[in-house]
OpenMM code with the backbone's topology and positions (N, CA, C; nanometers):
from openmm import Vec3, app, unit

residues = "MET ALA THR ALA THR LEU SER GLU VAL ILE VAL PRO VAL SER LYS VAL LEU ALA GLY LYS VAL ALA LEU VAL THR GLY ALA SER ARG GLY ILE GLY ARG ALA ILE ALA LEU GLU LEU ALA SER ARG GLY ALA THR VAL ALA VAL ASN CYS HIS LEU ASN LEU LEU ARG ALA ASP GLU VAL ARG ASP GLU ILE LEU GLU THR GLY GLU LYS SER GLU VAL PHE GLN GLY ASP VAL SER GLN SER ILE SER ALA ARG ARG LEU ILE GLU ASP VAL ILE GLY VAL THR LYS ARG LEU THR PHE SER SER THR THR PRO VAL SER PRO ALA ILE GLY ALA PHE ALA ARG".split()
positions = [
    Vec3(0.7318, -0.5521, -3.2518),
    Vec3(0.7354, -0.6348, -3.1217),
    Vec3(0.7579, -0.4842, -3.0557),
    Vec3(0.6761, -0.5146, -2.9306),
    Vec3(0.7039, -0.3470, -2.8612),
    Vec3(0.7511, -0.4163, -2.7503),
    Vec3(0.8115, -0.2976, -2.6583),
    Vec3(0.9165, -0.3272, -2.5984),
    Vec3(0.8840, -0.2103, -2.4601),
    Vec3(0.9481, -0.2321, -2.3424),
    Vec3(0.8876, -0.1367, -2.2364),
    Vec3(1.0221, -0.1482, -2.1345),
    Vec3(1.0512, -0.0389, -2.1071),
    Vec3(1.1480, -0.0536, -1.9982),
    Vec3(1.0589, -0.0315, -1.8456),
    Vec3(1.2166, -0.0723, -1.7408),
    Vec3(1.1484, -0.0766, -1.6190),
    Vec3(1.0481, 0.0305, -1.5833),
    Vec3(1.0644, 0.1462, -1.6216),
    Vec3(1.0387, 0.2473, -1.5851),
    Vec3(0.8518, 0.2916, -1.6465),
    Vec3(0.8405, 0.1844, -1.7256),
    Vec3(0.7358, 0.1830, -1.7824),
    Vec3(0.6595, 0.1013, -1.7121),
    Vec3(0.7055, 0.0255, -1.6215),
    Vec3(0.6005, -0.1035, -1.5778),
    Vec3(0.5683, -0.0679, -1.4636),
    Vec3(0.4588, -0.0379, -1.4025),
    Vec3(0.4044, 0.0057, -1.3155),
    Vec3(0.3507, -0.1137, -1.2286),
    Vec3(0.3761, -0.1616, -1.1246),
    Vec3(0.3303, -0.2638, -1.0434),
    Vec3(0.2550, -0.2317, -0.9135),
    Vec3(0.1589, -0.2270, -0.8786),
    Vec3(0.0647, -0.1569, -0.7557),
    Vec3(0.1637, -0.2789, -0.6133),
    Vec3(0.1573, -0.1584, -0.5219),
    Vec3(0.2004, -0.2342, -0.4231),
    Vec3(0.1221, -0.3055, -0.2600),
    Vec3(0.1005, -0.3657, -0.3250),
    Vec3(0.0098, -0.4270, -0.1694),
    Vec3(0.0638, -0.3706, -0.0318),
    Vec3(-0.0453, -0.2864, 0.0363),
    Vec3(-0.0705, -0.2524, 0.2320),
    Vec3(-0.0810, -0.3671, 0.2965),
    Vec3(0.0271, -0.4368, 0.2797),
    Vec3(-0.0076, -0.5690, 0.3567),
    Vec3(0.0545, -0.5658, 0.4852),
    Vec3(0.1123, -0.4163, 0.5273),
    Vec3(0.1617, -0.3845, 0.6450),
    Vec3(0.0867, -0.2947, 0.7511),
    Vec3(-0.0097, -0.2613, 0.6523),
    Vec3(-0.1361, -0.1524, 0.7114),
    Vec3(-0.1189, -0.2372, 0.8617),
    Vec3(-0.1374, -0.1327, 0.9612),
    Vec3(-0.1978, -0.1397, 1.1088),
    Vec3(-0.0835, -0.1554, 1.2209),
    Vec3(0.0683, -0.1998, 1.1180),
    Vec3(0.1909, -0.2879, 1.1879),
    Vec3(0.2376, -0.1802, 1.1800),
    Vec3(0.3656, -0.1676, 1.3177),
    Vec3(0.4620, -0.0913, 1.3696),
    Vec3(0.6162, -0.1456, 1.3620),
    Vec3(0.6539, -0.0393, 1.2607),
    Vec3(0.8205, -0.1091, 1.2024),
    Vec3(0.9040, 0.0120, 1.2899),
    Vec3(0.9848, -0.0389, 1.3305),
    Vec3(1.1128, 0.0429, 1.4300),
    Vec3(1.2427, -0.0019, 1.3094),
    Vec3(1.2781, 0.1133, 1.2918),
    Vec3(1.3642, 0.0662, 1.1395),
    Vec3(1.5654, 0.1391, 1.2278),
    Vec3(1.6370, 0.0772, 1.2687),
    Vec3(1.7188, 0.1207, 1.3381),
    Vec3(1.8234, 0.2048, 1.1970),
    Vec3(1.8982, 0.2946, 1.2045),
    Vec3(1.9688, 0.2999, 1.1340),
    Vec3(1.8881, 0.3945, 0.9902),
    Vec3(1.7578, 0.4285, 1.0128),
    Vec3(1.6804, 0.4627, 0.9003),
    Vec3(1.7170, 0.6147, 0.8506),
    Vec3(1.8141, 0.7130, 0.9110),
    Vec3(1.8425, 0.8215, 0.8118),
    Vec3(1.9141, 0.8220, 0.7299),
    Vec3(1.9729, 0.6994, 0.7035),
    Vec3(2.0419, 0.7035, 0.5618),
    Vec3(2.0783, 0.5853, 0.4985),
    Vec3(2.1222, 0.5302, 0.4113),
    Vec3(2.1516, 0.4433, 0.3234),
    Vec3(2.0429, 0.3399, 0.3607),
    Vec3(2.1024, 0.1819, 0.3936),
    Vec3(2.0202, 0.0551, 0.3761),
    Vec3(1.9484, 0.1151, 0.4721),
    Vec3(1.8795, 0.1334, 0.5894),
    Vec3(1.7918, 0.1405, 0.6578),
    Vec3(1.7112, 0.2480, 0.6143),
    Vec3(1.7476, 0.4003, 0.5874),
    Vec3(1.6332, 0.4602, 0.5060),
    Vec3(1.5304, 0.3659, 0.3719),
    Vec3(1.6204, 0.3254, 0.3047),
    Vec3(1.5634, 0.2530, 0.1848),
    Vec3(1.4293, 0.1384, 0.2871),
    Vec3(1.4514, 0.0496, 0.3824),
    Vec3(1.3906, -0.0228, 0.4442),
    Vec3(1.3176, 0.0794, 0.4830),
    Vec3(1.2877, 0.1893, 0.5292),
    Vec3(1.1763, 0.2542, 0.6476),
    Vec3(1.0953, 0.2864, 0.5200),
    Vec3(1.1331, 0.3391, 0.3839),
    Vec3(1.0683, 0.3554, 0.2507),
    Vec3(0.9980, 0.2585, 0.2059),
    Vec3(1.0371, 0.1415, 0.2146),
    Vec3(0.9769, 0.0261, 0.1473),
    Vec3(0.8786, 0.0065, 0.2355),
    Vec3(0.9120, -0.0540, 0.3876),
    Vec3(0.7537, -0.0758, 0.5056),
    Vec3(0.6771, 0.0054, 0.5133),
    Vec3(0.7028, 0.1880, 0.4666),
    Vec3(0.5808, 0.2489, 0.4488),
    Vec3(0.5175, 0.2623, 0.3330),
    Vec3(0.6288, 0.1949, 0.2532),
    Vec3(0.4974, 0.1924, 0.0912),
    Vec3(0.4451, 0.0702, 0.1096),
    Vec3(0.4425, -0.0232, 0.1770),
    Vec3(0.3642, -0.1017, 0.1959),
    Vec3(0.2560, -0.1053, 0.3370),
    Vec3(0.2278, 0.0175, 0.4188),
    Vec3(0.1733, 0.0206, 0.4808),
    Vec3(0.1784, 0.0493, 0.6145),
    Vec3(0.2960, 0.0252, 0.6526),
    Vec3(0.3676, 0.0670, 0.7911),
    Vec3(0.3053, 0.1743, 0.8366),
    Vec3(0.3295, 0.1769, 0.9609),
    Vec3(0.3550, 0.2860, 1.0499),
    Vec3(0.5519, 0.2913, 1.0878),
    Vec3(0.6063, 0.3695, 1.0377),
    Vec3(0.7674, 0.3340, 1.0776),
    Vec3(0.7922, 0.4557, 1.1878),
    Vec3(0.8776, 0.3612, 1.2588),
    Vec3(0.9627, 0.4291, 1.3861),
    Vec3(1.0674, 0.4620, 1.3078),
    Vec3(1.1929, 0.6076, 1.2756),
    Vec3(1.2573, 0.5994, 1.2410),
    Vec3(1.3884, 0.6210, 1.3447),
    Vec3(1.4562, 0.5329, 1.3478),
    Vec3(1.5633, 0.5591, 1.4738),
    Vec3(1.6728, 0.6197, 1.3843),
    Vec3(1.7947, 0.7254, 1.4525),
    Vec3(1.8958, 0.7655, 1.4427),
    Vec3(1.9618, 0.7576, 1.6002),
    Vec3(2.0822, 0.7555, 1.6083),
    Vec3(2.1941, 0.7859, 1.6798),
    Vec3(2.1796, 0.9404, 1.6886),
    Vec3(2.2838, 1.0319, 1.5967),
    Vec3(2.2923, 1.1591, 1.5911),
    Vec3(2.2146, 1.2448, 1.4466),
    Vec3(2.1785, 1.2068, 1.3621),
    Vec3(2.1332, 1.2774, 1.2622),
    Vec3(2.0455, 1.2794, 1.2585),
    Vec3(1.9526, 1.3871, 1.3449),
    Vec3(1.8326, 1.4151, 1.3618),
    Vec3(1.7537, 1.4814, 1.2390),
    Vec3(1.8004, 1.5784, 1.1692),
    Vec3(1.8128, 1.6324, 1.0524),
    Vec3(1.7455, 1.5603, 0.9502),
    Vec3(1.8681, 1.4459, 0.9303),
    Vec3(1.8235, 1.3258, 0.7669),
    Vec3(1.6883, 1.2153, 0.8285),
    Vec3(1.6733, 1.2193, 0.9688),
    Vec3(1.6151, 1.1290, 1.0147),
    Vec3(1.4567, 1.2033, 0.9894),
    Vec3(1.4693, 1.3257, 1.0464),
    Vec3(1.3402, 1.4091, 1.0059),
    Vec3(1.2945, 1.4236, 0.8528),
    Vec3(1.3866, 1.3997, 0.7200),
    Vec3(1.3627, 1.4032, 0.6262),
    Vec3(1.2989, 1.2679, 0.5623),
    Vec3(1.3393, 1.1814, 0.6180),
    Vec3(1.2945, 1.0429, 0.5937),
    Vec3(1.1726, 1.0628, 0.6391),
    Vec3(1.1304, 1.0695, 0.7967),
    Vec3(0.9593, 1.0730, 0.7978),
    Vec3(0.8932, 1.2031, 0.7377),
    Vec3(0.9258, 1.3343, 0.6963),
    Vec3(0.8812, 1.3762, 0.6256),
    Vec3(0.8439, 1.3302, 0.4656),
    Vec3(0.9156, 1.2368, 0.4107),
    Vec3(0.8964, 1.1701, 0.3203),
    Vec3(0.7842, 1.0264, 0.3085),
    Vec3(0.8340, 1.0552, 0.4412),
    Vec3(0.6762, 0.8919, 0.4654),
    Vec3(0.5764, 0.9408, 0.5134),
    Vec3(0.5671, 1.0662, 0.5513),
    Vec3(0.4171, 1.0846, 0.5608),
    Vec3(0.3371, 1.1886, 0.4395),
    Vec3(0.4459, 1.2106, 0.3558),
    Vec3(0.3840, 1.2830, 0.2196),
    Vec3(0.3295, 1.1654, 0.1564),
    Vec3(0.3814, 1.0643, 0.1917),
    Vec3(0.2909, 0.9111, 0.1115),
    Vec3(0.1630, 0.8895, 0.1876),
    Vec3(0.1307, 0.9643, 0.2573),
    Vec3(0.0113, 0.9170, 0.3809),
    Vec3(0.0350, 0.8391, 0.4771),
    Vec3(0.1196, 0.8019, 0.4895),
    Vec3(0.1790, 0.6974, 0.6067),
    Vec3(0.2085, 0.7577, 0.7370),
    Vec3(0.2185, 0.6975, 0.8531),
    Vec3(0.2286, 0.7670, 0.9779),
    Vec3(0.4076, 0.7161, 1.0179),
    Vec3(0.4609, 0.8301, 1.0418),
    Vec3(0.5868, 0.8489, 1.0817),
    Vec3(0.6123, 0.8625, 1.1987),
    Vec3(0.7408, 0.8678, 1.2700),
    Vec3(0.7490, 0.9527, 1.3708),
    Vec3(0.9634, 0.9001, 1.3734),
    Vec3(1.0297, 1.0030, 1.4205),
    Vec3(1.1513, 1.0186, 1.4644),
    Vec3(1.1882, 0.9782, 1.5981),
    Vec3(1.2779, 0.8480, 1.6345),
    Vec3(1.3315, 0.7987, 1.7909),
    Vec3(1.4671, 0.8047, 1.7787),
    Vec3(1.5456, 0.9068, 1.8690),
    Vec3(1.6689, 0.8647, 1.8657),
    Vec3(1.7127, 0.8178, 1.9383),
    Vec3(1.8009, 0.7303, 1.9217),
    Vec3(1.8701, 0.6724, 2.0378),
    Vec3(1.9734, 0.5770, 2.0100),
    Vec3(2.0834, 0.5372, 2.0809),
    Vec3(2.1731, 0.4606, 2.0305),
    Vec3(2.1627, 0.3055, 2.0280),
    Vec3(2.1367, 0.2377, 1.9551),
    Vec3(2.0959, 0.0933, 1.9823),
    Vec3(2.2219, 0.0112, 2.0008),
    Vec3(2.3433, 0.0783, 1.9935),
    Vec3(2.4344, 0.0046, 2.0257),
    Vec3(2.4464, -0.0057, 2.1776),
    Vec3(2.4019, 0.0215, 2.2502),
    Vec3(2.3797, 0.0357, 2.4055),
    Vec3(2.2897, -0.0344, 2.4390),
    Vec3(2.2479, -0.1534, 2.5333),
    Vec3(2.1553, -0.2067, 2.5695),
    Vec3(2.0532, -0.1008, 2.6697),
    Vec3(2.0774, -0.0271, 2.7513),
    Vec3(2.0068, 0.0471, 2.8320),
    Vec3(1.8965, 0.1444, 2.7282),
    Vec3(2.0060, 0.2147, 2.6294),
    Vec3(1.9454, 0.2880, 2.4896),
    Vec3(1.8457, 0.2333, 2.4331),
    Vec3(1.8713, 0.1009, 2.3972),
    Vec3(1.8167, 0.0111, 2.2878),
    Vec3(1.6738, 0.0126, 2.3825),
    Vec3(1.6857, -0.0594, 2.5058),
    Vec3(1.5406, -0.0426, 2.5706),
    Vec3(1.4689, 0.0670, 2.5563),
    Vec3(1.5365, 0.1987, 2.6387),
    Vec3(1.4353, 0.3136, 2.6335),
    Vec3(1.3996, 0.3556, 2.5180),
    Vec3(1.4914, 0.3446, 2.3777),
    Vec3(1.3952, 0.3438, 2.2605),
    Vec3(1.2912, 0.2355, 2.2513),
    Vec3(1.2869, 0.1592, 2.2595),
    Vec3(1.1675, 0.0514, 2.2203),
    Vec3(1.0833, 0.1000, 2.3779),
    Vec3(1.0847, 0.0943, 2.4207),
    Vec3(0.9743, 0.1961, 2.5354),
    Vec3(0.9051, 0.2946, 2.4768),
    Vec3(1.0159, 0.3834, 2.4318),
    Vec3(0.9343, 0.4904, 2.3745),
    Vec3(0.8821, 0.5351, 2.2770),
    Vec3(0.8867, 0.3899, 2.1368),
    Vec3(0.8163, 0.3339, 2.0092),
    Vec3(0.6945, 0.3503, 2.1136),
    Vec3(0.6739, 0.2185, 2.1620),
    Vec3(0.5998, 0.1849, 2.2196),
    Vec3(0.5024, 0.2427, 2.2938),
    Vec3(0.5268, 0.3514, 2.3207),
    Vec3(0.4521, 0.4771, 2.4463),
    Vec3(0.4060, 0.5449, 2.3381),
    Vec3(0.4568, 0.5670, 2.2315),
    Vec3(0.3691, 0.6834, 2.1268),
    Vec3(0.3307, 0.5852, 1.9779),
    Vec3(0.3521, 0.4851, 1.9765),
    Vec3(0.2626, 0.3981, 1.8925),
    Vec3(0.1603, 0.2875, 1.9296),
    Vec3(0.1817, 0.2767, 2.0523),
    Vec3(0.0881, 0.1752, 2.1263),
    Vec3(0.1066, 0.0265, 2.1361),
    Vec3(0.2339, -0.0374, 2.0022),
    Vec3(0.2604, -0.0784, 1.9694),
    Vec3(0.3737, -0.1085, 1.8614),
    Vec3(0.4282, -0.2522, 1.8418),
    Vec3(0.5746, -0.2358, 1.7982),
    Vec3(0.5578, -0.3681, 1.7263),
    Vec3(0.5342, -0.3936, 1.6568),
    Vec3(0.5302, -0.5453, 1.5301),
    Vec3(0.6726, -0.5870, 1.5247),
    Vec3(0.7163, -0.5543, 1.4551),
    Vec3(0.8892, -0.5895, 1.4365),
    Vec3(0.9892, -0.4265, 1.4404),
    Vec3(1.1294, -0.5462, 1.4135),
    Vec3(1.1966, -0.4444, 1.3803),
    Vec3(1.2913, -0.4838, 1.2943),
    Vec3(1.3700, -0.3588, 1.2085),
    Vec3(1.4544, -0.4154, 1.1404),
    Vec3(1.5787, -0.3333, 1.1796),
    Vec3(1.6555, -0.4005, 1.1627),
    Vec3(1.8180, -0.3381, 1.2559),
    Vec3(1.9634, -0.3755, 1.1623),
    Vec3(2.0140, -0.3131, 1.1924),
    Vec3(2.1400, -0.2977, 1.1099),
    Vec3(2.2305, -0.3832, 1.1821),
    Vec3(2.3174, -0.4297, 1.1583),
    Vec3(2.4660, -0.5250, 1.2072),
    Vec3(2.4860, -0.4908, 1.3396),
    Vec3(2.5409, -0.3135, 1.3819),
    Vec3(2.5837, -0.2355, 1.4667),
    Vec3(2.5089, -0.2703, 1.6175),
    Vec3(2.3635, -0.3084, 1.5916),
    Vec3(2.2312, -0.2926, 1.6417),
    Vec3(2.1925, -0.4156, 1.7422),
    Vec3(2.3065, -0.4303, 1.7823),
    Vec3(2.2723, -0.6031, 1.8470),
    Vec3(2.1765, -0.5903, 1.9787),
    Vec3(2.1808, -0.5018, 2.0311),
    Vec3(2.0706, -0.4743, 2.1758),
    Vec3(1.9035, -0.4908, 2.1280),
    Vec3(1.8958, -0.4372, 2.0132),
    Vec3(1.7795, -0.4559, 1.9848),
    Vec3(1.6882, -0.5907, 1.9569),
    Vec3(1.8190, -0.6428, 1.9139),
    Vec3(1.7897, -0.8201, 1.9090),
    Vec3(1.7595, -0.9177, 1.9819),
    Vec3(1.8067, -0.8437, 2.1216),
    Vec3(1.8035, -0.9272, 2.2409),
    Vec3(1.6731, -0.9023, 2.2763),
    Vec3(1.5941, -0.8302, 2.2354),
    Vec3(1.4929, -0.7218, 2.3202),
    Vec3(1.3670, -0.8333, 2.2314),
    Vec3(1.3764, -0.8367, 2.1694),
    Vec3(1.3126, -0.9060, 2.0110),
    Vec3(1.2628, -1.0346, 2.0513),
    Vec3(1.3826, -1.0854, 2.1163),
    Vec3(1.3110, -1.2747, 2.1545),
    Vec3(1.2030, -1.2903, 2.2510),
] * unit.nanometer
topology = app.Topology()
chain = topology.addChain("A")
for resn in residues:
    res = topology.addResidue(resn, chain)
    for name in ("N", "CA", "C"):
        topology.addAtom(name, app.Element.getBySymbol(name[0]), res)
């Protein structure tokens, strides 16, 4: 009887998000980073948001670009409504649209604009 380990099983990822633009807050590390990479693997253009750590945000963007998907870094403090509004305007200005956002619990201002 043959067995397979998880690393041997390859499941193709569908590009169901091709043509969509996702803003991911807190994307420079942790869960935000994982979400940004996953959305990109599914074909989304990812707007990588960070508050302070541009170096890590650039690394996430570069990792996404290496896969052939599109990504751009946008710095902004999403806990402040004025800054969050400016962030959304900047993303739309560059990408020409914003399909959806993935926010962390610390970014309630983004949710207010998404409604």
